[in-house]
C-alpha positions in Angstrom: -30.5 -20.9 35.6 -26.9 -19.6 36.0 -24.2 -21.1 33.7 -21.5 -23.4 35.9 -18.0 -21.2 35.0 -15.2 -23.9 34.4 -12.7 -23.0 36.7 -9.5 -25.6 36.1 -6.9 -24.1 33.4 -6.7 -27.8 31.8 -10.7 -27.5 31.5 -10.3 -23.8 30.2 -7.8 -24.9 27.3 -9.9 -27.8 26.3 -12.8 -25.5 25.7 -10.9 -23.2 24.3 -9.5 -25.8 21.4 -12.9 -26.8 21.0 -14.3 -23.6 20.3 -11.5 -22.1 18.5 -11.5 -25.2 16.1 -15.2 -23.9 15.0 -13.5 -21.1 13.3 -15.3 -18.1 14.9 -18.5 -16.8 13.6 -18.2 -15.2 9.9 -16.3 -18.4 8.8 -18.7 -20.9 10.1 -21.3 -19.0 8.2 -19.8 -19.2 5.2 -18.1 -15.9 4.9 -14.2 -16.0 4.6 -12.2 -14.0 6.4 -9.3 -13.1 3.9 -7.1 -10.0 3.4 -8.6 -8.9 -0.1 -10.9 -6.4 -0.8 -14.0 -8.7 -1.4 -14.1 -10.5 1.5 -13.2 -7.7 3.7 -16.3 -5.8 2.5 -18.5 -9.0 2.7 -17.5 -9.0 6.4 -18.1 -5.1 7.0 -21.9 -5.8 5.8 -23.0 -8.5 7.8 -21.2 -6.3 10.8 -23.9 -3.8 9.8 -26.6 -6.4 9.6 -25.5 -8.0 12.5 -25.8 -4.5 14.9 -29.3 -4.0 14.1 -32.3 -5.9 16.1 -34.0 -8.8 15.7 -32.3 -12.6 14.8 -28.9 -13.0 14.1 -30.1 -15.7 11.2 -31.7 -13.3 9.7 -29.0 -10.8 9.6 -26.9 -13.7 8.3 -29.7 -14.7 5.8 -29.6 -11.2 4.5 -25.9 -11.0 4.1 -25.8 -14.0 2.2 -28.4 -13.0 -0.1 -26.7 -9.7 -0.9 -23.4 -11.8 -1.9 -25.8 -14.5 -4.0 -27.3 -11.0 -5.4 -24.2 -10.7 -7.0 -23.0 -7.9 -4.2 -19.8 -9.2 -3.1 -17.8 -6.2 -2.7 -18.2 -2.8 -2.7 -17.4 -1.6 -6.3 -20.3 -3.8 -7.2 -22.5 -3.0 -4.3 -22.0 1.0 -5.5 -23.7 0.0 -8.6 -26.4 -1.7 -7.7 -29.9 0.1 -7.6 -31.6 1.1 -5.0 -35.2 -0.4 -5.6 -32.9 -4.0 -6.3 -31.7 -3.9 -3.0 -35.3 -3.3 -1.1 -36.1 -6.0 -3.2 -33.2 -8.5 -1.6 -33.7 -6.9 1.7 -37.5 -7.9 2.0 -37.2 -11.5 0.5 -34.4 -11.8 2.5 -36.8 -11.4 5.7 -35.8 -7.6 6.8 -38.3 -5.8 8.3 -39.0 -1.9 9.6 -37.3 0.6 7.7 -36.0 -1.4 4.6 -35.4 1.6 2.6 -32.9 3.4 5.1 -31.1 0.0 5.3 -30.7 0.1 1.6 -29.8 3.2 1.5 -27.1 2.8 3.9 -25.6 -0.3 2.5 -25.4 1.8 -0.9 -23.7 4.8 0.8 -21.5 2.4 2.8 -20.4 1.4 -0.6 -19.9 4.2 -2.6 -18.0 5.9 0.2 -15.5 2.6 0.0 -15.3 3.2 -3.4 -14.8 6.6 -3.6 -12.3 6.9 -0.3 -10.4 3.5 -0.8 -11.2 2.3 -4.0 -13.2 -0.4 -2.8 -10.4 -1.8 -0.5 -10.4 -1.5 3.3 -7.1 -2.3 3.0 -6.6 0.9 1.9 -8.1 2.3 4.9 -5.7 0.3 6.9 -2.7 1.6 5.1 -4.0 5.2 5.3 -4.4 4.4 9.2 -0.5 3.3 9.4 -2.2 0.0 10.9 -2.5 2.0 14.0 -5.6 0.3 15.7 -7.5 3.3 17.1 -7.2 5.2 13.9 -8.7 2.7 11.9 -11.5 2.6 14.3 -12.0 5.8 14.1 -12.0 5.8 10.0 -14.1 2.6 10.0 -17.1 4.6 12.2 -16.5 7.2 9.9 -18.1 5.1 7.0 -22.0 5.8 6.6 -23.6 2.6 9.0 -20.7 1.9 10.5 -20.8 2.7 15.0 -18.6 1.4 17.6 -20.6 -2.1 17.5 -20.3 -2.2 13.6 -17.1 -1.7 14.1 -16.3 -4.2 17.4 -17.8 -7.1 15.3 -15.8 -6.0 12.0 -12.5 -6.1 13.8 -13.5 -9.4 15.8 -12.8 -10.9 12.4 -10.4 -8.8 10.8 -8.2 -9.4 13.9 -7.4 -12.8 12.4 -5.7 -10.7 9.2 -5.0 -7.4 10.9 -3.1 -8.6 13.5 -2.5 -5.0 15.1 -5.6 -4.7 15.9 -6.0 -7.5 18.3 -7.6 -8.4 20.9 -10.7 -7.2 20.0 -13.7 -8.8 21.8 -17.8 -8.1 21.0 -20.0 -7.7 23.9 -21.5 -11.0 23.3 -18.3 -12.8 23.0 -17.5 -11.1 26.7 -21.2 -12.2 28.3 -20.2 -15.4 27.4 -16.7 -15.6 28.3 -17.7 -14.1 32.1 -20.7 -17.0 32.3 -18.3 -19.8 31.0 -15.2 -18.5 33.5 -12.6 -17.8 30.4 -12.3 -14.1 31.7 -13.6 -11.0 31.7 -12.2 -9.2 28.8 -10.3 -9.4 25.4 -7.0 -9.5 27.1 -8.0 -13.0 29.1 -9.3 -14.5 25.9 -6.1 -13.7 24.1 -4.2 -14.8 26.8 -5.9 -18.3 26.6 -5.9 -18.3 23.0 -1.5 -17.6 22.7 0.5 -14.7 22.4 0.5 -13.4 18.6 -2.1 -15.7 17.8 -4.7 -13.0 16.5 -6.4 -15.7 13.9 -6.9 -18.4 16.9 -8.3 -15.6 19.0 -10.8 -14.3 16.3 -12.0 -17.8 16.1 -12.6 -18.2 19.9 -14.0 -14.7 20.2 -16.3 -15.3 17.1 -17.5 -18.8 18.7 -18.1 -17.4 22.1 -20.4 -14.8 20.2 -22.1 -17.3 18.6 -22.5 -19.5 22.0 -24.3 -16.3 23.4 -26.8 -15.9 20.4 -27.8 -19.6 20.7 -27.9 -19.8 24.4 -25.6 -23.3 24.0 -24.0 -22.9 27.6 -25.5 -26.0 29.0 -24.1 -27.9 26.0 -20.4 -26.6 26.7 -20.7 -27.1 30.7 -22.5 -30.3 30.5 
């Protein structure tokens, strides 16, 4: 059944405050979005997992399992053994080409270490904080395509303000159904000028609304 879109500006503002108060996607599930090497890399491999087909909760559980295994940074994951990554991935419920996923994660970690000393802030510096360059450099990493880049930048815009506004496909589906706009720019206008952290939380929360099918709850 189609969702009833919210029409009045006051209703939109109330909904935006409610959604942004949930602190987005990554933070909701326990991944702090901070501008440091460890947290940025965790958000990156969470994004790689979320872009795979299947239940998003399994992707989150897998990312948490990788972190709990001690691979909370590019350097630590780069030192992990392939068979250990496979074991953790299978235990977290991953199916299909688990060996390929383990390879991708290992390659992602090693290339991040080799190119950027394990610190994605060096990628940002190398791109001179130019959003288009940052995206190109991200998608040059193993396992990172445009969808993964969207998911990573959706979260990272909270601390990398220059990339804002970013909204991934699911967030835009939710925004349209709720009457909040049709573009990342529309959502930025509702979040407030220069409020990239608030925008990141809003967009991440909208993605969760679509994934969890919570439309009726929000428009009741």
